[in-house]
BANU-972478 format. One line per 8 residues: number of its first residue (from 1); for each residue x negated, y, z of C-alpha. Coordinates in nm, 2 decimals. Layout:
<nodes>
NUM) X/Y/Z; ...
</nodes>
This chain:
<nodes>
1) 0.00/0.00/0.00; -0.12/0.35/-0.08; 0.00/0.64/0.13; -0.06/1.02/0.11; -0.16/1.20/0.43; -0.03/1.55/0.46; -0.13/1.81/0.72; 0.20/1.77/0.89
9) 0.14/1.40/0.96; -0.23/1.44/1.05; -0.16/1.73/1.28; 0.14/1.56/1.45; -0.09/1.26/1.53; -0.32/1.48/1.74; -0.07/1.72/1.90; 0.11/1.53/2.18
17) 0.37/1.82/2.20; 0.46/1.80/1.84; 0.82/1.66/1.79; 0.68/1.40/1.54; 0.38/1.29/1.75; 0.50/0.94/1.84; 0.62/0.87/1.48; 0.29/1.00/1.33
25) 0.08/0.79/1.57; 0.28/0.48/1.52; 0.26/0.52/1.14; -0.11/0.59/1.15; -0.18/0.28/1.36; 0.04/0.06/1.13; -0.14/0.19/0.82; -0.47/0.10/0.97
33) -0.35/-0.24/1.08; -0.22/-0.30/0.73; -0.54/-0.19/0.57; -0.34/0.06/0.37; -0.52/0.30/0.14; -0.46/0.65/0.28; -0.52/0.93/0.04; -0.54/1.30/0.09
41) -0.71/1.61/-0.06; -0.98/1.84/0.05; -0.72/2.11/0.07; -0.51/1.91/0.32; -0.82/1.86/0.53; -0.89/2.23/0.54; -0.53/2.31/0.62; -0.52/2.05/0.90
49) -0.85/2.17/1.04; -0.73/2.53/1.04; -0.41/2.43/1.23; -0.60/2.22/1.48; -0.85/2.50/1.54; -0.59/2.77/1.59; -0.34/2.57/1.80; -0.54/2.31/1.99
57) -0.91/2.42/1.97; -1.24/2.33/1.81; -1.27/1.99/1.98; -0.98/1.87/1.77; -1.15/1.98/1.45; -1.44/1.76/1.55; -1.21/1.47/1.62; -1.05/1.50/1.28
65) -1.40/1.50/1.12; -1.53/1.20/1.31; -1.21/0.99/1.37; -0.99/1.04/1.07; -1.19/1.17/0.78; -1.40/0.85/0.74; -1.08/0.65/0.70; -0.94/0.86/0.42
73) -0.98/0.84/0.05; -1.04/1.21/-0.02; -0.97/1.37/-0.36; -1.19/1.68/-0.38; -1.01/1.96/-0.56; -1.17/2.09/-0.87; -1.08/2.39/-1.09; -0.84/2.18/-1.30
81) -0.64/2.05/-1.00; -0.64/2.39/-0.84; -0.51/2.55/-1.16; -0.24/2.28/-1.19; -0.12/2.34/-0.83; -0.11/2.72/-0.87; 0.08/2.69/-1.20; 0.33/2.45/-1.03
89) 0.37/2.69/-0.74; 0.44/2.99/-0.97; 0.68/2.78/-1.19; 0.88/2.66/-0.89; 0.92/3.02/-0.77; 0.97/2.91/-0.40; 0.76/3.10/-0.14; 0.82/2.83/0.12
97) 0.63/2.56/-0.08; 0.26/2.61/-0.06; -0.01/2.56/-0.32; -0.14/2.28/-0.10; 0.20/2.10/-0.10; 0.23/2.14/-0.48; -0.11/1.99/-0.52; -0.02/1.70/-0.29
105) 0.29/1.62/-0.49; 0.09/1.64/-0.82; -0.16/1.39/-0.68; 0.11/1.16/-0.56; 0.28/1.16/-0.90; -0.05/1.11/-1.09; -0.16/0.82/-0.87; 0.18/0.66/-0.83
113) 0.18/0.70/-0.45; 0.53/0.63/-0.31; 0.50/0.72/0.05; 0.36/1.01/0.26; 0.25/1.04/0.62; 0.43/1.38/0.62; 0.70/1.55/0.82; 0.72/1.85/0.58
121) 1.07/1.87/0.43; 0.93/1.94/0.09; 0.81/1.58/0.06; 1.15/1.45/0.14; 1.31/1.69/-0.11; 1.07/1.54/-0.37; 1.18/1.19/-0.28; 0.89/1.08/-0.07
129) 0.93/0.94/0.28; 0.73/0.77/0.55; 0.61/0.41/0.47; 0.85/0.15/0.61; 0.74/0.02/0.95; 0.87/-0.28/1.13; 1.10/-0.18/1.42; 1.03/0.19/1.38
137) 1.29/0.43/1.49; 1.42/0.67/1.23; 1.26/1.01/1.21; 1.44/1.26/1.45; 1.75/1.04/1.44; 1.77/1.07/1.06; 1.75/0.81/0.79; 1.41/0.84/0.63
145) 1.43/0.88/0.25; 1.25/0.60/0.07
</nodes>
């Protein structure tokens, strides 16, 4: 199984006060146990590190770097991918959906990735949900889109 890791999923894993912390941690552990391929982009790593630094502190940036980064298949964003993401953002004409999110969705479509470790509503709107886990409670009492 191949899963895309978004900032919302990575951040929730670390922040015990995040409403999605338990689900993010359970999902992350299940992915590791299943030897799933977890893909992300360099932009998601920067976005996650920035959130961790501002909200939780530098220690958490170090943990992301040493604990999570080595387990990820990272797609390093080049000029072509950046330009595609900016063009998709401008074409969508929605201020709420970031260049990083558009890039993530482009990568998911290009690579045929069906699931996302993400709690950002834009992934659900695009038809991507969390990977199915045995005996996992639904996200925030809602049915998770598959």
